Short mmCIF file of the C-alpha atoms (twelve columns), coordinates in Angstrom:
data_MODEL
# 
_entry.id   MODEL 
# 
loop_
_atom_site.group_PDB 
_atom_site.id 
_atom_site.type_symbol 
_atom_site.label_atom_id 
_atom_site.label_alt_id 
_atom_site.label_comp_id 
_atom_site.label_asym_id 
_atom_site.label_seq_id 
_atom_site.Cartn_x 
_atom_site.Cartn_y 
_atom_site.Cartn_z 
_atom_site.pdbx_PDB_model_num 
ATOM 1   C CA . UNK A 1   204.983 124.552 70.297  1 
ATOM 2   C CA . UNK A 2   203.373 125.415 73.635  1 
ATOM 3   C CA . UNK A 3   201.547 128.616 74.436  1 
ATOM 4   C CA . UNK A 4   201.018 129.660 78.043  1 
ATOM 5   C CA . UNK A 5   198.868 132.455 79.469  1 
ATOM 6   C CA . UNK A 6   200.268 134.163 82.562  1 
ATOM 7   C CA . UNK A 7   197.750 136.400 84.383  1 
ATOM 8   C CA . UNK A 8   198.915 139.437 86.304  1 
ATOM 9   C CA . UNK A 9   197.096 141.745 88.680  1 
ATOM 10  C CA . UNK A 10  198.818 144.815 87.411  1 
ATOM 11  C CA . UNK A 11  197.564 147.828 89.320  1 
ATOM 12  C CA . UNK A 12  195.574 148.509 92.420  1 
ATOM 13  C CA . UNK A 13  195.512 151.992 93.857  1 
ATOM 14  C CA . UNK A 14  193.276 153.214 96.615  1 
ATOM 15  C CA . UNK A 15  193.034 156.042 99.057  1 
ATOM 16  C CA . UNK A 16  191.203 156.092 102.362 1 
ATOM 17  C CA . UNK A 17  189.620 159.244 103.663 1 
ATOM 18  C CA . UNK A 18  188.274 159.291 107.182 1 
ATOM 19  C CA . UNK A 19  184.876 160.935 107.067 1 
ATOM 20  C CA . UNK A 20  182.527 162.203 109.722 1 
ATOM 21  C CA . UNK A 21  181.070 159.313 111.677 1 
ATOM 22  C CA . UNK A 22  177.630 158.754 110.161 1 
ATOM 23  C CA . UNK A 23  175.145 156.983 112.393 1 
ATOM 24  C CA . UNK A 24  173.879 153.994 110.439 1 
ATOM 25  C CA . UNK A 25  172.280 151.832 113.084 1 
ATOM 26  C CA . UNK A 26  171.070 148.469 111.930 1 
ATOM 27  C CA . UNK A 27  168.873 146.121 113.854 1 
ATOM 28  C CA . UNK A 28  167.645 142.580 113.768 1 
ATOM 29  C CA . UNK A 29  164.149 141.323 114.397 1 
ATOM 30  C CA . UNK A 30  164.012 142.289 118.066 1 
ATOM 31  C CA . UNK A 31  167.397 143.792 118.824 1 
ATOM 32  C CA . UNK A 32  168.898 147.219 118.420 1 
ATOM 33  C CA . UNK A 33  172.419 147.473 117.109 1 
ATOM 34  C CA . UNK A 34  175.002 150.061 118.065 1 
ATOM 35  C CA . UNK A 35  175.858 152.935 115.776 1 
ATOM 36  C CA . UNK A 36  178.816 152.449 113.474 1 
ATOM 37  C CA . UNK A 37  181.515 154.622 112.017 1 
ATOM 38  C CA . UNK A 38  182.009 154.512 108.270 1 
ATOM 39  C CA . UNK A 39  184.927 155.262 106.026 1 
ATOM 40  C CA . UNK A 40  185.162 156.328 102.428 1 
ATOM 41  C CA . UNK A 41  187.346 154.399 99.986  1 
ATOM 42  C CA . UNK A 42  187.877 156.183 96.677  1 
ATOM 43  C CA . UNK A 43  189.666 155.801 93.371  1 
ATOM 44  C CA . UNK A 44  189.985 152.034 93.367  1 
ATOM 45  C CA . UNK A 45  191.403 150.827 90.054  1 
ATOM 46  C CA . UNK A 46  192.101 147.196 89.194  1 
ATOM 47  C CA . UNK A 47  193.643 146.187 85.875  1 
ATOM 48  C CA . UNK A 48  194.214 142.536 84.960  1 
ATOM 49  C CA . UNK A 49  196.620 141.744 82.118  1 
ATOM 50  C CA . UNK A 50  197.328 138.629 80.057  1 
ATOM 51  C CA . UNK A 51  200.829 137.842 78.828  1 
ATOM 52  C CA . UNK A 52  201.046 135.014 76.243  1 
ATOM 53  C CA . UNK A 53  204.390 133.183 76.016  1 
ATOM 54  C CA . UNK A 54  204.990 130.855 73.053  1 
ATOM 55  C CA . UNK A 55  207.668 128.145 73.277  1 
ATOM 56  C CA . UNK A 56  208.919 127.004 69.855  1 
ATOM 57  C CA . UNK A 57  210.230 123.513 69.068  1 
ATOM 58  C CA . UNK A 58  213.821 124.719 69.414  1 
ATOM 59  C CA . UNK A 59  213.125 125.899 72.962  1 
ATOM 60  C CA . UNK A 60  213.087 129.604 72.156  1 
ATOM 61  C CA . UNK A 61  210.429 131.773 73.798  1 
ATOM 62  C CA . UNK A 62  208.332 134.495 72.216  1 
ATOM 63  C CA . UNK A 63  206.515 136.873 74.584  1 
ATOM 64  C CA . UNK A 64  203.624 138.869 73.229  1 
ATOM 65  C CA . UNK A 65  202.788 142.348 74.577  1 
ATOM 66  C CA . UNK A 66  200.624 142.385 77.705  1 
ATOM 67  C CA . UNK A 67  196.904 142.791 77.035  1 
ATOM 68  C CA . UNK A 68  194.446 144.255 79.532  1 
ATOM 69  C CA . UNK A 69  191.601 141.795 80.011  1 
ATOM 70  C CA . UNK A 70  189.684 143.296 82.909  1 
ATOM 71  C CA . UNK A 71  189.235 146.796 84.253  1 
ATOM 72  C CA . UNK A 72  187.319 147.897 87.305  1 
ATOM 73  C CA . UNK A 73  186.968 151.503 88.392  1 
ATOM 74  C CA . UNK A 74  184.891 151.816 91.528  1 
ATOM 75  C CA . UNK A 75  183.234 155.034 92.601  1 
ATOM 76  C CA . UNK A 76  183.449 156.214 96.177  1 
ATOM 77  C CA . UNK A 77  182.297 153.620 98.687  1 
ATOM 78  C CA . UNK A 78  181.130 153.804 102.271 1 
ATOM 79  C CA . UNK A 79  182.354 150.711 104.085 1 
ATOM 80  C CA . UNK A 80  181.824 149.554 107.628 1 
ATOM 81  C CA . UNK A 81  184.696 149.933 110.052 1 
ATOM 82  C CA . UNK A 82  186.151 146.519 110.985 1 
ATOM 83  C CA . UNK A 83  185.371 145.302 114.477 1 
ATOM 84  C CA . UNK A 84  188.202 145.773 117.009 1 
ATOM 85  C CA . UNK A 85  190.757 143.043 116.621 1 
ATOM 86  C CA . UNK A 86  189.427 141.931 113.271 1 
ATOM 87  C CA . UNK A 87  191.963 141.488 110.466 1 
ATOM 88  C CA . UNK A 88  192.001 144.213 107.820 1 
ATOM 89  C CA . UNK A 89  189.958 143.677 104.695 1 
ATOM 90  C CA . UNK A 90  191.870 141.817 102.022 1 
ATOM 91  C CA . UNK A 91  192.482 143.415 98.644  1 
ATOM 92  C CA . UNK A 92  190.014 142.384 95.952  1 
ATOM 93  C CA . UNK A 93  191.142 139.237 94.157  1 
ATOM 94  C CA . UNK A 94  190.875 138.808 90.400  1 
ATOM 95  C CA . UNK A 95  190.773 135.308 88.928  1 
ATOM 96  C CA . UNK A 96  191.475 134.860 85.216  1 
ATOM 97  C CA . UNK A 97  190.547 131.629 83.442  1 
ATOM 98  C CA . UNK A 98  192.778 131.383 80.334  1 
ATOM 99  C CA . UNK A 99  191.938 129.620 77.074  1 
ATOM 100 C CA . UNK A 100 194.007 126.463 77.225  1 
ATOM 101 C CA . UNK A 101 194.096 125.684 73.531  1 
ATOM 102 C CA . UNK A 102 193.110 127.241 70.243  1 
ATOM 103 C CA . UNK A 103 190.641 124.423 69.608  1 
ATOM 104 C CA . UNK A 104 188.634 125.066 72.773  1 
ATOM 105 C CA . UNK A 105 185.048 126.033 72.075  1 
ATOM 106 C CA . UNK A 106 183.614 129.240 73.552  1 
ATOM 107 C CA . UNK A 107 180.113 127.769 73.619  1 
ATOM 108 C CA . UNK A 108 180.546 126.553 77.185  1 
ATOM 109 C CA . UNK A 109 181.082 130.139 78.299  1 
ATOM 110 C CA . UNK A 110 178.182 131.473 76.266  1 
ATOM 111 C CA . UNK A 111 175.807 128.830 77.619  1 
ATOM 112 C CA . UNK A 112 177.031 128.892 81.207  1 
ATOM 113 C CA . UNK A 113 174.489 129.678 83.912  1 
ATOM 114 C CA . UNK A 114 174.800 133.169 85.319  1 
ATOM 115 C CA . UNK A 115 175.483 133.108 89.056  1 
ATOM 116 C CA . UNK A 116 174.004 135.969 91.041  1 
ATOM 117 C CA . UNK A 117 176.448 137.692 93.370  1 
ATOM 118 C CA . UNK A 118 175.808 137.414 97.093  1 
ATOM 119 C CA . UNK A 119 174.713 140.592 98.907  1 
ATOM 120 C CA . UNK A 120 177.615 142.702 100.081 1 
ATOM 121 C CA . UNK A 121 178.943 142.324 103.613 1 
ATOM 122 C CA . UNK A 122 179.836 146.010 103.683 1 
ATOM 123 C CA . UNK A 123 177.228 148.738 103.881 1 
ATOM 124 C CA . UNK A 124 177.989 150.637 100.693 1 
ATOM 125 C CA . UNK A 125 176.473 154.097 100.773 1 
ATOM 126 C CA . UNK A 126 176.868 156.782 98.117  1 
ATOM 127 C CA . UNK A 127 178.297 160.157 99.004  1 
ATOM 128 C CA . UNK A 128 176.328 163.348 98.473  1 
ATOM 129 C CA . UNK A 129 177.010 163.463 94.745  1 
ATOM 130 C CA . UNK A 130 174.589 160.782 93.621  1 
ATOM 131 C CA . UNK A 131 174.989 158.687 90.497  1 
ATOM 132 C CA . UNK A 132 172.100 156.747 88.990  1 
ATOM 133 C CA . UNK A 133 172.351 153.032 89.710  1 
ATOM 134 C CA . UNK A 134 173.472 150.789 86.845  1 
ATOM 135 C CA . UNK A 135 170.876 147.988 86.638  1 
ATOM 136 C CA . UNK A 136 172.069 144.529 85.677  1 
ATOM 137 C CA . UNK A 137 168.682 143.672 84.243  1 
ATOM 138 C CA . UNK A 138 165.976 145.896 82.891  1 
ATOM 139 C CA . UNK A 139 162.895 146.396 85.006  1 
ATOM 140 C CA . UNK A 140 159.558 145.548 83.469  1 
ATOM 141 C CA . UNK A 141 158.222 149.000 84.217  1 
ATOM 142 C CA . UNK A 142 159.433 152.320 82.894  1 
ATOM 143 C CA . UNK A 143 162.472 153.685 84.719  1 
ATOM 144 C CA . UNK A 144 162.874 157.150 83.300  1 
ATOM 145 C CA . UNK A 145 165.244 159.154 85.478  1 
ATOM 146 C CA . UNK A 146 163.350 162.385 84.972  1 
ATOM 147 C CA . UNK A 147 162.539 163.661 88.446  1 
ATOM 148 C CA . UNK A 148 158.804 164.074 88.962  1 
ATOM 149 C CA . UNK A 149 157.544 167.396 90.149  1 
ATOM 150 C CA . UNK A 150 156.763 167.861 93.811  1 
ATOM 151 C CA . UNK A 151 153.028 168.354 93.946  1 
ATOM 152 C CA . UNK A 152 150.372 168.086 96.584  1 
ATOM 153 C CA . UNK A 153 148.841 164.650 96.890  1 
ATOM 154 C CA . UNK A 154 145.681 164.205 94.857  1 
ATOM 155 C CA . UNK A 155 144.252 161.604 97.219  1 
ATOM 156 C CA . UNK A 156 141.226 162.899 99.065  1 
ATOM 157 C CA . UNK A 157 141.656 160.302 101.801 1 
ATOM 158 C CA . UNK A 158 145.288 161.098 102.569 1 
ATOM 159 C CA . UNK A 159 146.391 164.339 104.176 1 
ATOM 160 C CA . UNK A 160 149.989 165.528 104.221 1 
ATOM 161 C CA . UNK A 161 150.489 164.542 107.866 1 
ATOM 162 C CA . UNK A 162 149.024 161.067 107.400 1 
ATOM 163 C CA . UNK A 163 152.210 160.000 105.642 1 
ATOM 164 C CA . UNK A 164 154.178 160.121 108.880 1 
ATOM 165 C CA . UNK A 165 154.912 156.853 110.665 1 
ATOM 166 C CA . UNK A 166 156.611 155.435 113.742 1 
ATOM 167 C CA . UNK A 167 159.399 152.841 113.592 1 
ATOM 168 C CA . UNK A 168 159.693 151.314 117.052 1 
ATOM 169 C CA . UNK A 169 160.609 148.358 119.232 1 
ATOM 170 C CA . UNK A 170 158.876 149.434 122.460 1 
ATOM 171 C CA . UNK A 171 155.172 150.112 121.873 1 
ATOM 172 C CA . UNK A 172 154.804 151.908 125.216 1 
ATOM 173 C CA . UNK A 173 156.831 154.823 123.829 1 
ATOM 174 C CA . UNK A 174 154.312 155.493 121.061 1 
ATOM 175 C CA . UNK A 175 151.866 157.161 123.441 1 
ATOM 176 C CA . UNK A 176 153.944 160.342 123.417 1 
ATOM 177 C CA . UNK A 177 153.412 160.643 119.656 1 
ATOM 178 C CA . UNK A 178 149.778 159.566 119.556 1 
ATOM 179 C CA . UNK A 179 148.658 162.623 121.533 1 
ATOM 180 C CA . UNK A 180 148.736 164.982 118.538 1 
ATOM 181 C CA . UNK A 181 147.348 162.756 115.733 1 
ATOM 182 C CA . UNK A 182 150.229 163.522 113.384 1 
ATOM 183 C CA . UNK A 183 150.856 159.819 112.759 1 
ATOM 184 C CA . UNK A 184 148.835 157.285 110.807 1 
ATOM 185 C CA . UNK A 185 150.949 154.119 110.807 1 
ATOM 186 C CA . UNK A 186 153.708 152.187 112.560 1 
ATOM 187 C CA . UNK A 187 155.918 149.120 112.241 1 
ATOM 188 C CA . UNK A 188 158.460 147.298 114.387 1 
ATOM 189 C CA . UNK A 189 160.424 145.166 111.867 1 
ATOM 190 C CA . UNK A 190 158.306 142.210 112.981 1 
ATOM 191 C CA . UNK A 191 155.053 140.573 111.978 1 
ATOM 192 C CA . UNK A 192 153.242 141.021 115.308 1 
ATOM 193 C CA . UNK A 193 152.775 143.733 117.913 1 
ATOM 194 C CA . UNK A 194 155.158 142.242 120.454 1 
ATOM 195 C CA . UNK A 195 155.778 144.345 123.552 1 
ATOM 196 C CA . UNK A 196 152.353 145.973 123.590 1 
ATOM 197 C CA . UNK A 197 149.795 147.257 121.111 1 
ATOM 198 C CA . UNK A 198 149.987 150.513 119.199 1 
ATOM 199 C CA . UNK A 199 147.656 153.382 120.166 1 
ATOM 200 C CA . UNK A 200 144.196 153.559 118.619 1 
ATOM 201 C CA . UNK A 201 144.072 155.291 115.261 1 
ATOM 202 C CA . UNK A 202 147.585 154.216 114.236 1 
ATOM 203 C CA . UNK A 203 147.802 151.359 111.727 1 
ATOM 204 C CA . UNK A 204 150.248 148.593 112.597 1 
ATOM 205 C CA . UNK A 205 151.883 147.247 109.419 1 
ATOM 206 C CA . UNK A 206 153.244 143.667 109.675 1 
ATOM 207 C CA . UNK A 207 156.627 142.943 108.073 1 
ATOM 208 C CA . UNK A 208 158.081 139.681 106.803 1 
ATOM 209 C CA . UNK A 209 161.659 140.566 107.827 1 
ATOM 210 C CA . UNK A 210 163.391 137.710 106.002 1 
ATOM 211 C CA . UNK A 211 162.992 134.192 104.664 1 
ATOM 212 C CA . UNK A 212 164.357 132.106 107.523 1 
ATOM 213 C CA . UNK A 213 161.885 129.805 109.230 1 
ATOM 214 C CA . UNK A 214 161.899 132.070 112.288 1 
ATOM 215 C CA . UNK A 215 160.104 134.657 110.170 1 
ATOM 216 C CA . UNK A 216 158.032 132.543 107.796 1 
ATOM 217 C CA . UNK A 217 156.587 129.866 110.093 1 
ATOM 218 C CA . UNK A 218 153.996 132.170 111.706 1 
ATOM 219 C CA . UNK A 219 153.621 134.650 108.857 1 
ATOM 220 C CA . UNK A 220 150.161 133.484 107.758 1 
ATOM 221 C CA . UNK A 221 148.769 133.742 111.291 1 
ATOM 222 C CA . UNK A 222 150.408 137.133 111.781 1 
ATOM 223 C CA . UNK A 223 148.902 138.477 108.566 1 
ATOM 224 C CA . UNK A 224 145.439 137.234 109.520 1 
ATOM 225 C CA . UNK A 225 145.744 138.927 112.905 1 
ATOM 226 C CA . UNK A 226 147.107 142.116 111.379 1 
ATOM 227 C CA . UNK A 227 144.408 142.380 108.737 1 
ATOM 228 C CA . UNK A 228 141.721 141.760 111.351 1 
ATOM 229 C CA . UNK A 229 143.203 144.593 113.430 1 
ATOM 230 C CA . UNK A 230 142.959 147.008 110.513 1 
ATOM 231 C CA . UNK A 231 146.250 146.654 108.632 1 
ATOM 232 C CA . UNK A 232 145.912 147.764 105.010 1 
ATOM 233 C CA . UNK A 233 149.527 147.163 103.941 1 
ATOM 234 C CA . UNK A 234 152.204 144.485 104.314 1 
ATOM 235 C CA . UNK A 235 155.955 145.125 104.311 1 
ATOM 236 C CA . UNK A 236 158.496 142.662 102.906 1 
ATOM 237 C CA . UNK A 237 162.164 141.909 103.551 1 
ATOM 238 C CA . UNK A 238 164.435 144.288 105.497 1 
ATOM 239 C CA . UNK A 239 167.584 145.295 103.583 1 
ATOM 240 C CA . UNK A 240 167.956 142.082 101.575 1 
ATOM 241 C CA . UNK A 241 170.798 143.721 99.635  1 
ATOM 242 C CA . UNK A 242 172.945 143.878 102.793 1 
ATOM 243 C CA . UNK A 243 174.474 140.723 104.276 1 
ATOM 244 C CA . UNK A 244 174.087 142.095 107.794 1 
ATOM 245 C CA . UNK A 245 170.297 142.097 107.475 1 
ATOM 246 C CA . UNK A 246 167.892 139.907 105.438 1 
ATOM 247 C CA . UNK A 247 170.780 138.991 103.081 1 
ATOM 248 C CA . UNK A 248 168.910 137.778 99.987  1 
ATOM 249 C CA . UNK A 249 169.804 137.726 96.330  1 
ATOM 250 C CA . UNK A 250 167.156 139.362 94.177  1 
ATOM 251 C CA . UNK A 251 166.159 136.037 92.574  1 
ATOM 252 C CA . UNK A 252 165.664 134.350 95.959  1 
ATOM 253 C CA . UNK A 253 163.799 137.410 97.198  1 
ATOM 254 C CA . UNK A 254 161.495 137.291 94.168  1 
ATOM 255 C CA . UNK A 255 160.703 133.629 94.834  1 
ATOM 256 C CA . UNK A 256 160.067 134.335 98.502  1 
ATOM 257 C CA . UNK A 257 157.901 137.340 97.692  1 
ATOM 258 C CA . UNK A 258 155.766 135.272 95.330  1 
ATOM 259 C CA . UNK A 259 155.414 132.558 97.984  1 
ATOM 260 C CA . UNK A 260 154.665 134.639 101.071 1 
ATOM 261 C CA . UNK A 261 153.498 138.084 99.912  1 
ATOM 262 C CA . UNK A 262 151.627 137.538 96.647  1 
ATOM 263 C CA . UNK A 263 148.805 135.453 98.217  1 
ATOM 264 C CA . UNK A 264 147.649 138.617 100.016 1 
ATOM 265 C CA . UNK A 265 147.579 140.878 96.962  1 
ATOM 266 C CA . UNK A 266 143.789 141.043 97.027  1 
ATOM 267 C CA . UNK A 267 143.631 141.737 100.773 1 
ATOM 268 C CA . UNK A 268 146.288 144.408 101.338 1 
ATOM 269 C CA . UNK A 269 148.705 146.708 99.526  1 
ATOM 270 C CA . UNK A 270 152.084 144.998 99.179  1 
ATOM 271 C CA . UNK A 271 155.328 146.914 99.698  1 
ATOM 272 C CA . UNK A 272 158.638 145.875 98.131  1 
ATOM 273 C CA . UNK A 273 161.709 144.789 100.082 1 
ATOM 274 C CA . UNK A 274 163.322 147.804 101.777 1 
ATOM 275 C CA . UNK A 275 166.717 148.385 100.164 1 
ATOM 276 C CA . UNK A 276 169.666 150.371 101.482 1 
ATOM 277 C CA . UNK A 277 171.010 153.423 99.703  1 
ATOM 278 C CA . UNK A 278 174.201 151.490 99.001  1 
ATOM 279 C CA . UNK A 279 176.029 151.618 95.684  1 
ATOM 280 C CA . UNK A 280 175.991 149.016 92.918  1 
ATOM 281 C CA . UNK A 281 175.174 146.098 93.288  1 
ATOM 282 C CA . UNK A 282 173.172 147.121 96.358  1 
ATOM 283 C CA . UNK A 283 170.434 149.717 96.668  1 
ATOM 284 C CA . UNK A 284 168.634 150.738 93.510  1 
ATOM 285 C CA . UNK A 285 170.533 148.230 91.356  1 
ATOM 286 C CA . UNK A 286 169.303 145.392 93.573  1 
ATOM 287 C CA . UNK A 287 165.800 146.874 93.508  1 
ATOM 288 C CA . UNK A 288 165.718 147.108 89.714  1 
ATOM 289 C CA . UNK A 289 166.836 143.504 89.377  1 
ATOM 290 C CA . UNK A 290 164.290 142.345 91.950  1 
ATOM 291 C CA . UNK A 291 161.459 144.021 90.042  1 
ATOM 292 C CA . UNK A 292 162.626 142.360 86.829  1 
ATOM 293 C CA . UNK A 293 162.875 138.950 88.528  1 
ATOM 294 C CA . UNK A 294 159.472 139.437 90.173  1 
ATOM 295 C CA . UNK A 295 157.623 140.603 87.058  1 
ATOM 296 C CA . UNK A 296 154.568 138.504 87.960  1 
ATOM 297 C CA . UNK A 297 154.431 139.935 91.483  1 
ATOM 298 C CA . UNK A 298 152.054 142.589 92.749  1 
ATOM 299 C CA . UNK A 299 154.200 145.441 94.078  1 
ATOM 300 C CA . UNK A 300 152.102 148.413 95.140  1 
ATOM 301 C CA . UNK A 301 154.845 150.559 96.679  1 
ATOM 302 C CA . UNK A 302 158.638 150.704 96.969  1 
ATOM 303 C CA . UNK A 303 160.435 150.807 100.344 1 
ATOM 304 C CA . UNK A 304 163.848 152.452 100.668 1 
ATOM 305 C CA . UNK A 305 166.253 153.424 103.446 1 
ATOM 306 C CA . UNK A 306 168.498 156.492 103.499 1 
ATOM 307 C CA . UNK A 307 171.528 157.164 105.705 1 
ATOM 308 C CA . UNK A 308 173.844 159.773 104.222 1 
ATOM 309 C CA . UNK A 309 174.415 162.626 106.645 1 
ATOM 310 C CA . UNK A 310 172.217 165.696 106.658 1 
ATOM 311 C CA . UNK A 311 172.156 166.736 103.006 1 
ATOM 312 C CA . UNK A 312 168.499 167.441 102.230 1 
ATOM 313 C CA . UNK A 313 169.197 168.040 98.528  1 
ATOM 314 C CA . UNK A 314 170.878 164.627 98.240  1 
ATOM 315 C CA . UNK A 315 167.930 163.038 100.035 1 
ATOM 316 C CA . UNK A 316 165.439 164.530 97.573  1 
ATOM 317 C CA . UNK A 317 167.555 163.574 94.560  1 
ATOM 318 C CA . UNK A 318 167.872 159.995 95.770  1 
ATOM 319 C CA . UNK A 319 164.129 159.642 96.283  1 
ATOM 320 C CA . UNK A 320 163.524 160.839 92.732  1 
ATOM 321 C CA . UNK A 321 165.925 158.144 91.487  1 
ATOM 322 C CA . UNK A 322 164.216 155.538 93.675  1 
ATOM 323 C CA . UNK A 323 160.832 156.521 92.249  1 
ATOM 324 C CA . UNK A 324 162.151 156.025 88.728  1 
ATOM 325 C CA . UNK A 325 163.973 152.767 89.550  1 
ATOM 326 C CA . UNK A 326 160.791 151.444 91.131  1 
ATOM 327 C CA . UNK A 327 158.787 151.931 87.963  1 
ATOM 328 C CA . UNK A 328 157.062 155.104 89.208  1 
ATOM 329 C CA . UNK A 329 155.480 153.326 92.134  1 
ATOM 330 C CA . UNK A 330 154.792 155.235 95.378  1 
ATOM 331 C CA . UNK A 331 157.761 155.448 97.752  1 
ATOM 332 C CA . UNK A 332 157.856 154.455 101.410 1 
ATOM 333 C CA . UNK A 333 160.935 155.807 103.225 1 
ATOM 334 C CA . UNK A 334 160.813 153.309 106.069 1 
ATOM 335 C CA . UNK A 335 164.160 154.348 107.583 1 
ATOM 336 C CA . UNK A 336 166.069 157.612 107.331 1 
ATOM 337 C CA . UNK A 337 168.262 159.563 109.700 1 
ATOM 338 C CA . UNK A 338 170.428 162.671 109.724 1 
ATOM 339 C CA . UNK A 339 173.775 163.342 111.375 1 
ATOM 340 C CA . UNK A 340 175.437 166.494 112.687 1 
ATOM 341 C CA . UNK A 341 174.515 168.806 115.532 1 
ATOM 342 C CA . UNK A 342 171.045 168.851 117.053 1 
ATOM 343 C CA . UNK A 343 170.261 172.039 115.133 1 
ATOM 344 C CA . UNK A 344 171.506 170.531 111.854 1 
ATOM 345 C CA . UNK A 345 169.446 167.380 112.352 1 
ATOM 346 C CA . UNK A 346 166.331 169.413 113.139 1 
ATOM 347 C CA . UNK A 347 166.847 171.622 110.079 1 
ATOM 348 C CA . UNK A 348 167.265 168.564 107.855 1 
ATOM 349 C CA . UNK A 349 164.184 166.887 109.301 1 
ATOM 350 C CA . UNK A 350 161.995 169.979 108.880 1 
ATOM 351 C CA . UNK A 351 163.056 170.435 105.267 1 
ATOM 352 C CA . UNK A 352 162.657 166.838 104.119 1 
ATOM 353 C CA . UNK A 353 159.367 166.332 105.992 1 
ATOM 354 C CA . UNK A 354 157.862 169.393 104.322 1 
ATOM 355 C CA . UNK A 355 159.121 168.125 100.968 1 
ATOM 356 C CA . UNK A 356 157.779 164.595 101.484 1 
ATOM 357 C CA . UNK A 357 154.427 165.875 102.733 1 
ATOM 358 C CA . UNK A 358 154.005 167.914 99.537  1 
ATOM 359 C CA . UNK A 359 155.424 165.355 97.092  1 
ATOM 360 C CA . UNK A 360 152.760 163.097 95.639  1 
ATOM 361 C CA . UNK A 361 154.947 160.037 95.033  1 
ATOM 362 C CA . UNK A 362 156.140 159.881 98.655  1 
ATOM 363 C CA . UNK A 363 153.351 157.839 100.213 1 
ATOM 364 C CA . UNK A 364 154.705 157.160 103.715 1 
ATOM 365 C CA . UNK A 365 157.835 157.775 105.767 1 
ATOM 366 C CA . UNK A 366 159.253 156.976 109.212 1 
ATOM 367 C CA . UNK A 367 162.335 158.412 110.898 1 
ATOM 368 C CA . UNK A 368 164.744 156.033 112.650 1 
ATOM 369 C CA . UNK A 369 163.476 155.567 115.353 1 
ATOM 370 C CA . UNK A 370 161.225 155.768 118.452 1 
ATOM 371 C CA . UNK A 371 163.879 154.954 121.050 1 
ATOM 372 C CA . UNK A 372 165.827 156.650 123.813 1 
ATOM 373 C CA . UNK A 373 168.641 158.681 122.287 1 
ATOM 374 C CA . UNK A 374 166.828 159.107 118.981 1 
ATOM 375 C CA . UNK A 375 163.292 160.497 118.955 1 
ATOM 376 C CA . UNK A 376 162.946 159.906 122.691 1 
ATOM 377 C CA . UNK A 377 164.717 161.104 125.825 1 
ATOM 378 C CA . UNK A 378 163.754 158.461 128.323 1 
ATOM 379 C CA . UNK A 379 159.980 158.172 128.067 1 
ATOM 380 C CA . UNK A 380 159.485 161.735 126.794 1 
ATOM 381 C CA . UNK A 381 160.014 163.218 123.364 1 
ATOM 382 C CA . UNK A 382 163.528 164.413 122.657 1 
ATOM 383 C CA . UNK A 383 164.087 167.759 120.973 1 
ATOM 384 C CA . UNK A 384 164.292 165.964 117.628 1 
ATOM 385 C CA . UNK A 385 161.238 163.899 118.535 1 
ATOM 386 C CA . UNK A 386 159.303 167.102 119.145 1 
ATOM 387 C CA . UNK A 387 160.360 168.323 115.709 1 
ATOM 388 C CA . UNK A 388 159.160 165.066 114.170 1 
ATOM 389 C CA . UNK A 389 155.844 165.268 116.034 1 
ATOM 390 C CA . UNK A 390 155.179 168.896 115.127 1 
ATOM 391 C CA . UNK A 391 152.464 169.824 112.662 1 
ATOM 392 C CA . UNK A 392 153.615 170.600 109.136 1 
ATOM 393 C CA . UNK A 393 154.340 174.251 108.463 1 
ATOM 394 C CA . UNK A 394 151.505 176.098 106.799 1 
# 
């Protein structure tokens, strides 16, 4: 008698809704990337079934009823638009490994090494209705999802406006912001102040963008220079959960953090890798797993990015979730950006800046970015740049 398992991919249904083009610019170490359009894919359902067919000695066949063995129901996803001329994305593939005989032991499956999934090659961003990330591993610190109250900072050395920072590539453009002393810090996604130095009174924070040798070979020298110049913090990997940026699994990131960041724990405050606001397994899921994998690491603050239109309520809700996922560590919003009309962007920026300035667990933030077409119009402040540079409302 022979028994055969025949796998079937039974159902896959999806719908594509074209949404408003949300500007989610990404950038490498020194280069700016163009804005991208994004699309929403919803209601994706995949069911895998097993059908067992038994062949008796007389050649007759007995077919058992189909049994569902895998089920995936994905929430709404934001995915990058394919480049012109690129082939369309293939449908997800499901591979089923059947049991080949009744005598086979399951111990090999139980003892098999778990293989961490590679970071996604699509920027997966949640829509306005936010759902708490589903961590694969528990973080070592408490991750209660209760949103903390927005209260004035208790630090006597930090004023509300000192949270504001400048994300830049061209240091010469920072002068326009330095005139009104609303800004206390800056960074350029690099480890050194290439292209000119930042204005006096503004801290330059070095970043270890990724783990390739291009970034690690001079890291020690860059940190020494930065600390000597007055840096009090160090930033780690840029969007490691996204394959288009640092592209690191959380285990590899934890090892790299311990190697290159941890040695400076007694000399500066260390900030976590900056994750996207993508859905599982990106974003807060990746962050939670990183914290668990890096339980021996010193992580003084959590860095997050947010690109999801101009919904201020969604922004606030996401930051509360990030604070919880990060074990109630202070939050650095090192990239965020609104979409919509100029008036809508300004309204969003005013609301979330006032909220961040008055919320104790938001430690620092920087809008994307000091560049022509964003916060600048040529070498002068744009309308939105003027909003960002304005003093907080009384």
